[in-house]
N, C-alpha and C positions, 0 to 999 in steps of 0.2 A: 039259626042258633049262633050266638056269639060265644067263642071260647078264648080265654086268656092263655097265652103261651106259658106265662108264669104259673097259672093254676094247673095246667097240664103237666108241667115239670114237677109238681108236687107228687104226682101219681105214677109217672113213667119217666124213664131216661130218654132224653131228647138229644142225641149226639150230633145234630145238624143245625144249621142256621134256620131262621124263620122262613126264608124264601124256599129253601129245599124242603122243609117240613110241609109247607102248604102244597107244594108239588107232589110230594109223596102221599099225602092224605088224599089228594084228588085222584091220583093214580090207583089208590086203594078203594075208590068208590065213595069217598066222603068229599063232596064237592066244596072246595074253598073258593068262594066268589071273589074275595079280596082280603088283603091283610091291612089292618089299620094300626098305625103306631100311635100310642098315647103318650103325651108329655114329651119333654125334651131330654132324651137320654141317649146322647151320641158319644160313643167312645171314639177316641183318636181325634177329637176336636179340642184345640188348645188356643190360648192367646199367643199371638206372635207380634213381634215388633218389626215393622218394615225398616230395614237399615238403609237400603238403596232402591231406587227405582230408575229404570232406563227404558227407552223405547226398544221394543222387540226388534231384533235385526232383520226379521223376515216378514213383519206385519205391522202396519202403521197403527192399527187400533188395539194392539196388545202391548202390555208392559212386561218387562223382565224385572223381577224383584228379588232381593236377598232379604230373607225373613228369618229372624231369630225366634225359634220356637222352644228354646230351653237354654240353660246356662252355657252349654258347649255345643249347641245344635243350631246351625245356620243352614237354611235350605234355599235353593233357587226355585221360585214359583212364577209361572206365567199367569198374568191376570188381565182380564178384559174390561175391568171397571175403570171408568174415567176418573173416579174420585180417589184412587189409591195414591198415597204420597209417602215419602220417607218420613220417619218419625212417628207414624201412626201405630196404635195398638189395634189389632184386628183379630177376628176369629179365623183360625186356620184348620181346615180339615186335612189331616195327614193321611198318607196311604193306609188303607184298611178301614177308613171311616165309611160307614154306610149312612147316608143322609136320609131324612124322612121321605124324600121323593123316590127312594130306592136306588139312587146312584151310589155306586161304590167307588171311592177315590183310589186311583192307582198312580204310580209313578209313570209318566208318559212323556212322549215328545210331542210338542205342539209347535208346528211349523219349524221343526229342526232344533228346537231348544227344549231341554229336559225340564219338566215341571215336577217337583216333588211335593205336591199338595195343592190345595185350592184355598184362596182367600174368599170368605163367604159373605153372601148377602142374607137379608132376612128370609127371603123365600127359600133359599137353599137350606137354611137351618130349620125351616118350618115354624118360625116365630113371628111372621108378619107377611105383608103383601108387597113390600117395597123391594123391587128388583132393579131399581135404577142405579144402584151402586153397592159397594161393600159396606158392611157395618164398621163404623169407626168407633172404638170404645173410648169413652170419656173417663176422666178421673185417673186415679192411681191404680195400676195393676202391674203384673210382671210377666215376662215371656215364659211360656210353658205352663201357665196356670190352667188346670184342667176342669174347672168348675163352671158348668153352663150357667150358673146363677149370675155371673158377671154380665152376660149379654141379655139374659131375660130381664134383669133389673133395669137395663137401659130402656126397655119398652114401657115401664110403668110411668104413667103421667105424673108430673110434679104437682104437688098440692099448692093451690093458690089461696091466699088469705083474703 
């Protein structure tokens, strides 16, 4: 049987996150085989502008980036993608974001450097299969924009005449 969490919330109070709810239901004897997320509804994912990029001091294949994620919000983020560059607009998962693959983003130290978020690829956001690098947003946008539509639209094929 498939049960929507939003449907369940119409009938009972659910004071825990979906992962905890699945565990609690299983412990109560209602086996939850898996949790499936539908659509792109990711809180704490915003557009960021890469202000600076430098080689990570303790790892050749990582970059240290300064990323503006809001008008007065600049964060240090460690990135492993080869295609990241200063001046790009990119999707950034901030601490607290739970990605479609179940990964929860936390502020952490990566090889001795604090990373306050993650610059995302298509696979990390669950909108495509390209894991070769981060998504670089084309067109005009601004830092801190929280609407997933701006990177979903990037995936639409252009109409040819």
